[in-house]
FIKOLZA-1660 file (N, C-alpha, C; in steps of 0.1 Angstrom, whole numbers, plus 5000, padded with zeros to 4 digits):
% residues 230
   i   px   py   pz ch aa at
   1 1511 1115 7404  A  M  N
   1 1513 1102 7411  A  M CA
   1 1503 1092 7406  A  M  C
   2 1508 1080 7403  A  S  N
   2 1499 1069 7397  A  S CA
   2 1491 1063 7409  A  S  C
   3 1480 1057 7404  A  I  N
   3 1471 1050 7414  A  I CA
   3 1479 1039 7421  A  I  C
   4 1487 1032 7414  A  F  N
   4 1495 1021 7420  A  F CA
   4 1504 1026 7431  A  F  C
   5 1511 1037 7429  A  S  N
   5 1520 1043 7439  A  S CA
   5 1512 1047 7451  A  S  C
   6 1500 1053 7448  A  K  N
   6 1492 1058 7459  A  K CA
   6 1487 1046 7468  A  K  C
   7 1484 1035 7462  A  L  N
   7 1479 1023 7469  A  L CA
   7 1490 1016 7477  A  L  C
   8 1502 1018 7473  A  T  N
   8 1513 1011 7479  A  T CA
   8 1520 1020 7489  A  T  C
   9 1515 1032 7492  A  E  N
   9 1521 1040 7502  A  E CA
   9 1521 1034 7516  A  E  C
  10 1531 1036 7524  A  K  N
  10 1531 1031 7538  A  K CA
  10 1533 1043 7547  A  K  C
  11 1522 1050 7550  A  P  N
  11 1523 1063 7558  A  P CA
  11 1528 1060 7572  A  P  C
  12 1527 1048 7577  A  W  N
  12 1531 1045 7591  A  W CA
  12 1546 1044 7593  A  W  C
  13 1553 1043 7582  A  L  N
  13 1568 1043 7582  A  L CA
  13 1573 1057 7582  A  L  C
  14 1585 1059 7588  A  A  N
  14 1592 1072 7588  A  A CA
  14 1594 1076 7574  A  A  C
  15 1592 1089 7571  A  Q  N
  15 1594 1094 7558  A  Q CA
  15 1606 1103 7558  A  Q  C
  16 1613 1104 7546  A  P  N
  16 1624 1113 7545  A  P CA
  16 1620 1127 7548  A  P  C
  17 1630 1135 7552  A  E  N
  17 1627 1149 7556  A  E CA
  17 1621 1156 7544  A  E  C
  18 1609 1163 7547  A  G  N
  18 1602 1170 7537  A  G CA
  18 1593 1162 7529  A  G  C
  19 1592 1149 7532  A  Q  N
  19 1584 1139 7524  A  Q CA
  19 1572 1134 7533  A  Q  C
  20 1570 1140 7544  A  D  N
  20 1559 1135 7553  A  D CA
  20 1546 1135 7545  A  D  C
  21 1540 1123 7544  A  A  N
  21 1528 1121 7536  A  A CA
  21 1516 1129 7542  A  A  C
  22 1516 1131 7556  A  A  N
  22 1505 1139 7562  A  A CA
  22 1506 1154 7559  A  A  C
  23 1518 1158 7555  A  L  N
  23 1520 1173 7552  A  L CA
  23 1521 1176 7537  A  L  C
  24 1524 1165 7529  A  Q  N
  24 1528 1167 7516  A  Q CA
  24 1516 1173 7508  A  Q  C
  25 1504 1170 7511  A  Y  N
  25 1492 1174 7504  A  Y CA
  25 1484 1185 7512  A  Y  C
  26 1491 1191 7521  A  L  N
  26 1484 1202 7529  A  L CA
  26 1482 1214 7520  A  L  C
  27 1469 1219 7519  A  P  N
  27 1467 1230 7511  A  P CA
  27 1475 1243 7516  A  P  C
  28 1478 1251 7506  A  D  N
  28 1486 1263 7509  A  D CA
  28 1479 1273 7518  A  D  C
  29 1465 1273 7517  A  D  N
  29 1458 1282 7525  A  D CA
  29 1455 1278 7539  A  D  C
  30 1460 1267 7544  A  V  N
  30 1459 1262 7557  A  V CA
  30 1471 1266 7565  A  V  C
  31 1469 1275 7575  A  W  N
  31 1480 1279 7584  A  W CA
  31 1475 1280 7598  A  W  C
  32 1483 1276 7607  A  P  N
  32 1479 1274 7621  A  P CA
  32 1473 1287 7628  A  P  C
  33 1479 1299 7624  A  Q  N
  33 1474 1311 7630  A  Q CA
  33 1459 1313 7628  A  Q  C
  34 1455 1310 7615  A  R  N
  34 1440 1312 7612  A  R CA
  34 1432 1302 7620  A  R  C
  35 1437 1290 7622  A  T  N
  35 1429 1280 7630  A  T CA
  35 1428 1285 7644  A  T  C
  36 1439 1290 7649  A  A  N
  36 1439 1295 7663  A  A CA
  36 1430 1307 7665  A  A  C
  37 1429 1316 7655  A  L  N
  37 1419 1327 7656  A  L CA
  37 1405 1322 7655  A  L  C
  38 1402 1312 7647  A  K  N
  38 1389 1306 7646  A  K CA
  38 1385 1301 7660  A  K  C
  39 1394 1294 7666  A  F  N
  39 1392 1288 7679  A  F CA
  39 1389 1299 7689  A  F  C
  40 1397 1310 7689  A  L  N
  40 1395 1321 7698  A  L CA
  40 1381 1328 7696  A  L  C
  41 1377 1330 7684  A  L  N
  41 1364 1336 7681  A  L CA
  41 1353 1327 7686  A  L  C
  42 1355 1314 7684  A  A  N
  42 1345 1305 7689  A  A CA
  42 1343 1305 7704  A  A  C
  43 1355 1306 7711  A  V  N
  43 1354 1308 7726  A  V CA
  43 1348 1321 7730  A  V  C
  44 1351 1332 7723  A  I  N
  44 1345 1344 7727  A  I CA
  44 1330 1344 7724  A  I  C
  45 1326 1337 7713  A  S  N
  45 1312 1336 7710  A  S CA
  45 1304 1328 7721  A  S  C
  46 1310 1318 7726  A  V  N
  46 1304 1310 7736  A  V CA
  46 1303 1318 7749  A  V  C
  47 1313 1326 7752  A  L  N
  47 1313 1334 7764  A  L CA
  47 1302 1344 7764  A  L  C
  48 1301 1351 7753  A  F  N
  48 1290 1361 7752  A  F CA
  48 1277 1355 7752  A  F  C
  49 1276 1343 7745  A  S  N
  49 1263 1336 7744  A  S CA
  49 1258 1333 7758  A  S  C
  50 1267 1328 7767  A  L  N
  50 1263 1324 7780  A  L CA
  50 1258 1336 7788  A  L  C
  51 1265 1348 7787  A  F  N
  51 1261 1360 7794  A  F CA
  51 1247 1364 7789  A  F  C
  52 1245 1364 7776  A  I  N
  52 1233 1368 7770  A  I CA
  52 1221 1359 7774  A  I  C
  53 1223 1346 7774  A  V  N
  53 1213 1337 7778  A  V CA
  53 1210 1339 7793  A  V  C
  54 1220 1342 7801  A  T  N
  54 1218 1345 7815  A  T CA
  54 1210 1357 7817  A  T  C
  55 1213 1368 7809  A  M  N
  55 1205 1380 7810  A  M CA
  55 1190 1378 7806  A  M  C
  56 1188 1370 7795  A  L  N
  56 1174 1367 7791  A  L CA
  56 1167 1359 7802  A  L  C
  57 1173 1350 7809  A  G  N
  57 1167 1343 7820  A  G CA
  57 1164 1353 7831  A  G  C
  58 1173 1362 7834  A  R  N
  58 1171 1371 7845  A  R CA
  58 1160 1381 7842  A  R  C
  59 1158 1384 7829  A  S  N
  59 1148 1394 7825  A  S CA
  59 1134 1389 7828  A  S  C
  60 1132 1377 7831  A  Q  N
  60 1118 1372 7834  A  Q CA
  60 1114 1373 7849  A  Q  C
  61 1124 1378 7857  A  L  N
  61 1120 1381 7871  A  L CA
  61 1113 1395 7872  A  L  C
  62 1104 1396 7881  A  P  N
  62 1096 1408 7882  A  P CA
  62 1104 1422 7883  A  P  C
  63 1116 1421 7889  A  D  N
  63 1123 1434 7892  A  D CA
  63 1132 1438 7880  A  D  C
  64 1131 1431 7869  A  F  N
  64 1140 1434 7857  A  F CA
  64 1133 1445 7849  A  F  C
  65 1140 1456 7848  A  Q  N
  65 1135 1468 7840  A  Q CA
  65 1145 1471 7828  A  Q  C
  66 1140 1469 7816  A  V  N
  66 1149 1471 7804  A  V CA
  66 1153 1486 7804  A  V  C
  67 1163 1489 7796  A  L  N
  67 1168 1503 7795  A  L CA
  67 1162 1511 7783  A  L  C
  68 1153 1505 7776  A  A  N
  68 1148 1512 7764  A  A CA
  68 1133 1508 7763  A  A  C
  69 1126 1516 7754  A  G  N
  69 1112 1513 7751  A  G CA
  69 1103 1523 7756  A  G  C
  70 1107 1531 7765  A  E  N
  70 1098 1542 7770  A  E CA
  70 1106 1555 7770  A  E  C
  71 1100 1566 7769  A  P  N
  71 1107 1579 7767  A  P CA
  71 1116 1582 7779  A  P  C
  72 1113 1578 7791  A  W  N
  72 1121 1581 7803  A  W CA
  72 1132 1572 7805  A  W  C
  73 1133 1561 7798  A  L  N
  73 1144 1552 7799  A  L CA
  73 1157 1556 7791  A  L  C
  74 1169 1554 7797  A  P  N
  74 1181 1561 7791  A  P CA
  74 1185 1557 7777  A  P  C
  75 1182 1544 7773  A  L  N
  75 1186 1540 7760  A  L CA
  75 1175 1540 7749  A  L  C
  76 1164 1547 7753  A  S  N
  76 1154 1549 7743  A  S CA
  76 1159 1559 7732  A  S  C
  77 1167 1568 7736  A  D  N
  77 1174 1577 7726  A  D CA
  77 1187 1570 7723  A  D  C
  78 1188 1565 7711  A  R  N
  78 1200 1557 7707  A  R CA
  78 1211 1565 7700  A  R  C
  79 1210 1578 7701  A  T  N
  79 1220 1587 7694  A  T CA
  79 1234 1583 7697  A  T  C
  80 1237 1582 7710  A  S  N
  80 1250 1580 7715  A  S CA
  80 1255 1566 7710  A  S  C
  81 1246 1556 7710  A  L  N
  81 1250 1543 7706  A  L CA
  81 1252 1542 7691  A  L  C
  82 1245 1550 7683  A  W  N
  82 1247 1550 7669  A  W CA
  82 1261 1557 7666  A  W  C
  83 1264 1567 7674  A  L  N
  83 1277 1574 7672  A  L CA
  83 1288 1565 7675  A  L  C
  84 1287 1558 7686  A  N  N
  84 1297 1548 7690  A  N CA
  84 1299 1537 7679  A  N  C
  85 1288 1533 7673  A  S  N
  85 1288 1523 7663  A  S CA
  85 1295 1528 7650  A  S  C
  86 1293 1541 7647  A  A  N
  86 1300 1547 7636  A  A CA
  86 1315 1548 7638  A  A  C
  87 1319 1551 7650  A  I  N
  87 1333 1551 7653  A  I CA
  87 1340 1538 7652  A  I  C
  88 1333 1527 7657  A  L  N
  88 1338 1514 7656  A  L CA
  88 1338 1509 7641  A  L  C
  89 1328 1513 7634  A  L  N
  89 1328 1509 7619  A  L CA
  89 1340 1516 7612  A  L  C
  90 1343 1528 7616  A  G  N
  90 1354 1535 7610  A  G CA
  90 1367 1528 7613  A  G  C
  91 1369 1523 7625  A  S  N
  91 1381 1516 7629  A  S CA
  91 1382 1503 7621  A  S  C
  92 1371 1496 7619  A  S  N
  92 1371 1484 7611  A  S CA
  92 1375 1487 7596  A  S  C
  93 1370 1498 7591  A  L  N
  93 1373 1501 7577  A  L CA
  93 1388 1505 7576  A  L  C
  94 1393 1512 7586  A  C  N
  94 1408 1515 7586  A  C CA
  94 1416 1502 7586  A  C  C
  95 1412 1493 7594  A  M  N
  95 1419 1480 7595  A  M CA
  95 1419 1473 7581  A  M  C
  96 1407 1473 7574  A  Q  N
  96 1406 1467 7561  A  Q CA
  96 1415 1474 7551  A  Q  C
  97 1416 1487 7552  A  C  N
  97 1425 1495 7543  A  C CA
  97 1439 1491 7546  A  C  C
  98 1443 1489 7558  A  A  N
  98 1457 1485 7562  A  A CA
  98 1460 1472 7556  A  A  C
  99 1451 1462 7555  A  Q  N
  99 1453 1449 7549  A  Q CA
  99 1455 1451 7534  A  Q  C
 100 1447 1459 7528  A  W  N
 100 1449 1461 7513  A  W CA
 100 1462 1467 7510  A  W  C
 101 1466 1477 7518  A  L  N
 101 1479 1484 7516  A  L CA
 101 1491 1475 7519  A  L  C
 102 1489 1466 7528  A  A  N
 102 1500 1457 7531  A  A CA
 102 1503 1448 7519  A  A  C
 103 1493 1444 7512  A  R  N
 103 1495 1436 7500  A  R CA
 103 1503 1443 7490  A  R  C
 104 1502 1456 7489  A  Q  N
 104 1510 1465 7480  A  Q CA
 104 1523 1469 7486  A  Q  C
 105 1526 1464 7498  A  Q  N
 105 1538 1467 7505  A  Q CA
 105 1541 1482 7506  A  Q  C
 106 1531 1490 7510  A  R  N
 106 1531 1504 7512  A  R CA
 106 1532 1507 7527  A  R  C
 107 1544 1506 7532  A  G  N
 107 1546 1506 7547  A  G CA
 107 1541 1518 7554  A  G  C
 108 1544 1530 7549  A  N  N
 108 1539 1542 7555  A  N CA
 108 1524 1543 7555  A  N  C
 109 1518 1539 7544  A  A  N
 109 1503 1540 7544  A  A CA
 109 1497 1529 7553  A  A  C
 110 1503 1518 7554  A  V  N
 110 1498 1508 7564  A  V CA
 110 1499 1513 7578  A  V  C
 111 1510 1519 7581  A  L  N
 111 1512 1525 7595  A  L CA
 111 1501 1535 7598  A  L  C
 112 1498 1544 7588  A  A  N
 112 1488 1554 7590  A  A CA
 112 1475 1548 7592  A  A  C
 113 1471 1538 7584  A  A  N
 113 1458 1531 7585  A  A CA
 113 1457 1524 7599  A  A  C
 114 1467 1517 7603  A  L  N
 114 1467 1511 7616  A  L CA
 114 1466 1520 7627  A  L  C
 115 1473 1531 7626  A  T  N
 115 1472 1542 7637  A  T CA
 115 1458 1547 7638  A  T  C
 116 1452 1550 7626  A  A  N
 116 1438 1555 7626  A  A CA
 116 1429 1544 7632  A  A  C
 117 1431 1531 7629  A  A  N
 117 1422 1521 7635  A  A CA
 117 1423 1520 7650  A  A  C
 118 1435 1521 7655  A  V  N
 118 1437 1521 7670  A  V CA
 118 1432 1533 7676  A  V  C
 119 1434 1545 7670  A  A  N
 119 1429 1557 7675  A  A CA
 119 1414 1557 7676  A  A  C
 120 1407 1552 7666  A  L  N
 120 1392 1551 7666  A  L CA
 120 1387 1541 7677  A  L  C
 121 1395 1530 7679  A  V  N
 121 1391 1521 7690  A  V CA
 121 1392 1528 7703  A  V  C
 122 1403 1536 7705  A  M  N
 122 1404 1543 7718  A  M CA
 122 1393 1553 7720  A  M  C
 123 1389 1560 7709  A  L  N
 123 1378 1569 7709  A  L CA
 123 1365 1562 7712  A  L  C
 124 1363 1551 7706  A  F  N
 124 1351 1543 7709  A  F CA
 124 1350 1539 7724  A  F  C
 125 1362 1535 7730  A  L  N
 125 1362 1531 7744  A  L CA
 125 1359 1544 7753  A  L  C
 126 1365 1555 7749  A  F  N
 126 1362 1567 7757  A  F CA
 126 1347 1571 7756  A  F  C
 127 1342 1570 7744  A  A  N
 127 1327 1573 7742  A  A CA
 127 1319 1563 7750  A  A  C
 128 1323 1551 7751  A  Q  N
 128 1316 1541 7760  A  Q CA
 128 1316 1545 7774  A  Q  C
 129 1328 1550 7779  A  Y  N
 129 1330 1554 7792  A  Y CA
 129 1321 1566 7795  A  Y  C
 130 1320 1576 7786  A  R  N
 130 1311 1587 7787  A  R CA
 130 1296 1583 7788  A  R  C
 131 1293 1573 7781  A  L  N
 131 1279 1567 7781  A  L CA
 131 1277 1561 7795  A  L  C
 132 1287 1554 7800  A  W  N
 132 1285 1548 7814  A  W CA
 132 1282 1559 7824  A  W  C
 133 1290 1570 7823  A  L  N
 133 1288 1581 7832  A  L CA
 133 1274 1587 7831  A  L  C
 134 1269 1588 7818  A  Q  N
 134 1255 1594 7816  A  Q CA
 134 1245 1584 7822  A  Q  C
 135 1247 1571 7821  A  L  N
 135 1237 1562 7827  A  L CA
 135 1237 1563 7842  A  L  C
 136 1249 1564 7848  A  A  N
 136 1251 1565 7862  A  A CA
 136 1244 1577 7867  A  A  C
 137 1246 1589 7860  A  D  N
 137 1240 1601 7865  A  D CA
 137 1224 1601 7864  A  D  C
 138 1219 1592 7854  A  A  N
 138 1205 1591 7853  A  A CA
 138 1199 1581 7863  A  A  C
 139 1207 1575 7872  A  G  N
 139 1202 1566 7881  A  G CA
 139 1203 1551 7877  A  G  C
 140 1211 1549 7867  A  F  N
 140 1212 1535 7862  A  F CA
 140 1227 1531 7863  A  F  C
 141 1232 1531 7875  A  G  N
 141 1246 1527 7878  A  G CA
 141 1247 1512 7877  A  G  C
 142 1260 1507 7880  A  F  N
 142 1263 1493 7878  A  F CA
 142 1254 1484 7887  A  F  C
 143 1251 1489 7899  A  T  N
 143 1244 1481 7909  A  T CA
 143 1229 1486 7911  A  T  C
 144 1225 1495 7903  A  D  N
 144 1212 1501 7905  A  D CA
 144 1201 1492 7900  A  D  C
 145 1202 1486 7888  A  T  N
 145 1192 1477 7882  A  T CA
 145 1199 1465 7876  A  T  C
 146 1192 1454 7874  A  A  N
 146 1197 1442 7868  A  A CA
 146 1201 1445 7854  A  A  C
 147 1192 1453 7846  A  A  N
 147 1195 1455 7832  A  A CA
 147 1208 1464 7831  A  A  C
 148 1209 1474 7839  A  S  N
 148 1221 1482 7838  A  S CA
 148 1234 1474 7842  A  S  C
 149 1232 1465 7851  A  N  N
 149 1243 1457 7855  A  N CA
 149 1248 1449 7843  A  N  C
 150 1239 1443 7835  A  Y  N
 150 1243 1435 7823  A  Y CA
 150 1248 1445 7812  A  Y  C
 151 1243 1457 7811  A  F  N
 151 1248 1466 7802  A  F CA
 151 1263 1469 7804  A  F  C
 152 1266 1472 7817  A  Y  N
 152 1280 1475 7820  A  Y CA
 152 1289 1463 7818  A  Y  C
 153 1284 1451 7822  A  L  N
 153 1292 1439 7821  A  L CA
 153 1295 1435 7807  A  L  C
 154 1285 1435 7798  A  L  N
 154 1287 1431 7784  A  L CA
 154 1295 1441 7776  A  L  C
 155 1293 1454 7779  A  T  N
 155 1301 1464 7771  A  T CA
 155 1315 1465 7776  A  T  C
 156 1317 1462 7789  A  A  N
 156 1331 1462 7795  A  A CA
 156 1338 1450 7789  A  A  C
 157 1331 1439 7788  A  L  N
 157 1338 1426 7783  A  L CA
 157 1341 1429 7768  A  L  C
 158 1332 1435 7761  A  H  N
 158 1335 1438 7747  A  H CA
 158 1347 1447 7746  A  H  C
 159 1347 1458 7754  A  G  N
 159 1359 1467 7754  A  G CA
 159 1372 1460 7757  A  G  C
 160 1372 1451 7767  A  A  N
 160 1384 1443 7770  A  A CA
 160 1389 1436 7758  A  A  C
 161 1380 1430 7750  A  H  N
 161 1385 1423 7738  A  H CA
 161 1390 1433 7728  A  H  C
 162 1385 1445 7727  A  L  N
 162 1390 1455 7718  A  L CA
 162 1405 1458 7722  A  L  C
 163 1406 1460 7735  A  L  N
 163 1420 1464 7740  A  L CA
 163 1429 1452 7738  A  L  C
 164 1425 1440 7739  A  G  N
 164 1433 1428 7735  A  G CA
 164 1438 1429 7721  A  G  C
 165 1429 1433 7712  A  G  N
 165 1432 1434 7698  A  G CA
 165 1443 1445 7696  A  G  C
 166 1442 1456 7703  A  V  N
 166 1452 1467 7702  A  V CA
 166 1465 1462 7707  A  V  C
 167 1465 1455 7718  A  I  N
 167 1478 1449 7723  A  I CA
 167 1484 1439 7713  A  I  C
 168 1476 1431 7707  A  A  N
 168 1481 1422 7697  A  A CA
 168 1487 1429 7685  A  A  C
 169 1483 1441 7682  A  L  N
 169 1489 1449 7671  A  L CA
 169 1503 1455 7674  A  L  C
 170 1507 1455 7686  A  L  N
 170 1520 1461 7690  A  L CA
 170 1532 1454 7682  A  L  C
 171 1532 1441 7680  A  P  N
 171 1543 1435 7672  A  P CA
 171 1542 1440 7657  A  P  C
 172 1530 1443 7652  A  V  N
 172 1529 1447 7639  A  V CA
 172 1535 1461 7637  A  V  C
 173 1532 1470 7647  A  F  N
 173 1538 1483 7647  A  F CA
 173 1553 1482 7648  A  F  C
 174 1558 1473 7656  A  W  N
 174 1573 1471 7658  A  W CA
 174 1579 1467 7644  A  W  C
 175 1572 1458 7637  A  Q  N
 175 1577 1453 7624  A  Q CA
 175 1577 1464 7614  A  Q  C
 176 1567 1473 7614  A  L  N
 176 1566 1484 7605  A  L CA
 176 1577 1494 7608  A  L  C
 177 1580 1496 7621  A  A  N
 177 1591 1505 7625  A  A CA
 177 1604 1501 7620  A  A  C
 178 1606 1488 7618  A  K  N
 178 1618 1483 7613  A  K CA
 178 1618 1482 7598  A  K  C
 179 1607 1486 7592  A  G  N
 179 1607 1486 7577  A  G CA
 179 1602 1473 7570  A  G  C
 180 1597 1464 7578  A  G  N
 180 1593 1451 7572  A  G CA
 180 1578 1451 7569  A  G  C
 181 1574 1449 7557  A  T  N
 181 1560 1448 7553  A  T CA
 181 1557 1435 7545  A  T  C
 182 1568 1428 7541  A  A  N
 182 1566 1417 7532  A  A CA
 182 1557 1406 7538  A  A  C
 183 1558 1404 7551  A  T  N
 183 1551 1393 7558  A  T CA
 183 1539 1398 7566  A  T  C
 184 1535 1410 7564  A  L  N
 184 1524 1416 7572  A  L CA
 184 1510 1412 7566  A  L  C
 185 1509 1408 7554  A  A  N
 185 1496 1406 7547  A  A CA
 185 1488 1396 7555  A  A  C
 186 1494 1384 7558  A  K  N
 186 1486 1374 7565  A  K CA
 186 1482 1378 7579  A  K  C
 187 1492 1385 7586  A  T  N
 187 1489 1389 7599  A  T CA
 187 1477 1399 7599  A  T  C
 188 1477 1408 7590  A  L  N
 188 1466 1418 7589  A  L CA
 188 1453 1412 7585  A  L  C
 189 1453 1401 7577  A  I  N
 189 1441 1394 7574  A  I CA
 189 1434 1389 7587  A  I  C
 190 1442 1383 7596  A  L  N
 190 1437 1379 7609  A  L CA
 190 1432 1390 7617  A  L  C
 191 1439 1401 7617  A  C  N
 191 1435 1413 7625  A  C CA
 191 1422 1418 7620  A  C  C
 192 1420 1418 7606  A  C  N
 192 1407 1423 7600  A  C CA
 192 1396 1414 7605  A  C  C
 193 1398 1401 7605  A  W  N
 193 1388 1392 7610  A  W CA
 193 1384 1395 7624  A  W  C
 194 1394 1397 7632  A  Y  N
 194 1391 1400 7646  A  Y CA
 194 1383 1413 7648  A  Y  C
 195 1388 1423 7641  A  W  N
 195 1381 1437 7641  A  W CA
 195 1367 1436 7636  A  W  C
 196 1365 1429 7625  A  H  N
 196 1351 1428 7619  A  H CA
 196 1342 1420 7629  A  H  C
 197 1348 1410 7634  A  Y  N
 197 1340 1402 7644  A  Y CA
 197 1335 1410 7656  A  Y  C
 198 1344 1418 7661  A  L  N
 198 1340 1426 7673  A  L CA
 198 1331 1437 7669  A  L  C
 199 1331 1442 7656  A  L  N
 199 1321 1451 7652  A  L CA
 199 1308 1445 7651  A  L  C
 200 1307 1433 7645  A  L  N
 200 1294 1426 7645  A  L CA
 200 1289 1422 7659  A  L  C
 201 1298 1419 7668  A  L  N
 201 1294 1416 7681  A  L CA
 201 1288 1428 7688  A  L  C
 202 1295 1440 7686  A  W  N
 202 1289 1452 7692  A  W CA
 202 1276 1455 7686  A  W  C
 203 1273 1453 7673  A  L  N
 203 1260 1456 7668  A  L CA
 203 1249 1447 7674  A  L  C
 204 1253 1434 7677  A  L  N
 204 1244 1425 7684  A  L CA
 204 1241 1430 7698  A  L  C
 205 1251 1435 7705  A  L  N
 205 1249 1440 7718  A  L CA
 205 1241 1453 7718  A  L  C
 206 1244 1461 7709  A  F  N
 206 1236 1474 7707  A  F CA
 206 1222 1471 7705  A  F  C
 207 1218 1461 7696  A  W  N
 207 1204 1458 7694  A  W CA
 207 1198 1452 7706  A  W  C
 208 1205 1443 7713  A  L  N
 208 1199 1436 7724  A  L CA
 208 1197 1445 7736  A  L  C
 209 1207 1453 7739  A  L  N
 209 1207 1461 7752  A  L CA
 209 1197 1473 7750  A  L  C
 210 1195 1477 7738  A  S  N
 210 1185 1488 7736  A  S CA
 210 1172 1484 7731  A  S  C
 211 1169 1471 7732  A  S  N
 211 1156 1466 7728  A  S CA
 211 1145 1468 7739  A  S  C
 212 1133 1470 7735  A  P  N
 212 1122 1472 7744  A  P CA
 212 1118 1458 7751  A  P  C
 213 1110 1459 7761  A  A  N
 213 1107 1447 7770  A  A CA
 213 1100 1436 7761  A  A  C
 214 1092 1440 7752  A  Q  N
 214 1085 1430 7743  A  Q CA
 214 1095 1421 7736  A  Q  C
 215 1106 1428 7730  A  T  N
 215 1116 1420 7723  A  T CA
 215 1124 1411 7732  A  T  C
 216 1127 1416 7744  A  I  N
 216 1135 1408 7753  A  I CA
 216 1127 1396 7758  A  I  C
 217 1114 1398 7760  A  N  N
 217 1105 1387 7765  A  N CA
 217 1104 1377 7754  A  N  C
 218 1103 1381 7741  A  T  N
 218 1102 1372 7730  A  T CA
 218 1114 1363 7729  A  T  C
 219 1126 1370 7730  A  L  N
 219 1139 1363 7729  A  L CA
 219 1140 1353 7741  A  L  C
 220 1135 1357 7753  A  A  N
 220 1136 1349 7764  A  A CA
 220 1127 1336 7762  A  A  C
 221 1115 1338 7756  A  A  N
 221 1106 1327 7754  A  A CA
 221 1112 1318 7744  A  A  C
 222 1119 1323 7734  A  L  N
 222 1126 1314 7724  A  L CA
 222 1137 1306 7730  A  L  C
 223 1143 1311 7741  A  C  N
 223 1153 1304 7748  A  C CA
 223 1147 1295 7759  A  C  C
 224 1134 1295 7760  A  G  N
 224 1128 1286 7770  A  G CA
 224 1125 1292 7784  A  G  C
 225 1126 1306 7784  A  F  N
 225 1124 1312 7797  A  F CA
 225 1110 1319 7797  A  F  C
 226 1102 1317 7806  A  G  N
 226 1090 1324 7808  A  G CA
 226 1080 1322 7796  A  G  C
 227 1071 1331 7794  A  E  N
 227 1061 1331 7783  A  E CA
 227 1061 1344 7777  A  E  C
 228 1058 1344 7764  A  A  N
 228 1057 1357 7757  A  A CA
 228 1046 1355 7746  A  A  C
 229 1040 1366 7742  A  N  N
 229 1030 1365 7732  A  N CA
 229 1037 1366 7718  A  N  C
 230 1040 1354 7713  A  L  N
 230 1048 1354 7700  A  L CA
 230 1038 1356 7688  A  L  C
% end
């Protein structure tokens, strides 16, 4: 297109069908589903950030007792948390494999990888439930301490988002059952982003909730709560 033609365009006038100037130069990699997912991840990030900042503020009150840092505290032994992290990492890797296989249009392999990803998510949620029971038996139930209250709240919220991702996969399973794999590549890219995001979010929660009092106090001070020896 010449410079003269570009300068004489009248984008405010109605354009012939398929000639809309606003869409004519839209990059091929811009698609609304990706924009919607970015918006969703931003909202989730804000939600968890608010809860985390609230927890840091609450941690500066005298009755707040962290769950790790001393031998008698339940999360000082992180074995269960590391195991749960490995399970969720496995699910994320399976989802990544499903995306790669979808590009090659290997329907049965995609189905197997997605099934493994969902199965590992459900195993992760079950392992989290078992950890909740262990905390409750140790005297750190939902209402026993402020720190345990935040642990249940944040991990339950994270688990709810994992379940939401599983539900969002149901149409993908339906499409695979009908033998359609040609259009799954883009969908599974979005699913991978969501899975990987929740894995990173879990690692952040893991680190935060199992941190000793000094780390929590330092973070609180950085957020403007209380004082800490930085």
